[in-house]
C-alpha angles and dihedrals in degrees: 000000000000128000138192112225120180111195119202093008116201133193091268088063090066117107147073117332122189127201114204121193123183138170137159091289095054147284134284133184139191127191129202134180113238117204120194114212120201111232111230115214108199120196113215112252112238091217095054093046090051090052092048090050093049094049091047091051092048091050091050091050093049092049092049094052092045090053089050093050091049093049092047090051093050091048091048092049092050096047102041117100118247111272094219126078121224112263109247112201123204124200096246097040125114093248096052119058119155112234118236099221127144114260115249106213094199093056109028133063117234106268093207094068 
């Protein structure tokens, strides 16, 4: 098995390459276009990394204070006294009127006891 290896390829190595194989039964060939790409090595810009670090830090601080505010609100809700007073009903009030229904002895307990 044969291979074509091109080490340290440059732009001038781009083009058509043809592989020709022959034996006593005949010959066959196949062509392919080879494109050479230049690898770009980008060095990180110190200014952009500083901005990224600043934005990341700002996001972390905002998330931290949001979490603290949510936890404080939850604790405050759990510990505060209820803001409604229990409803006390008196016998002669508007909200409490005894019903004049016949007593069902099979269902009710004697109220005089």
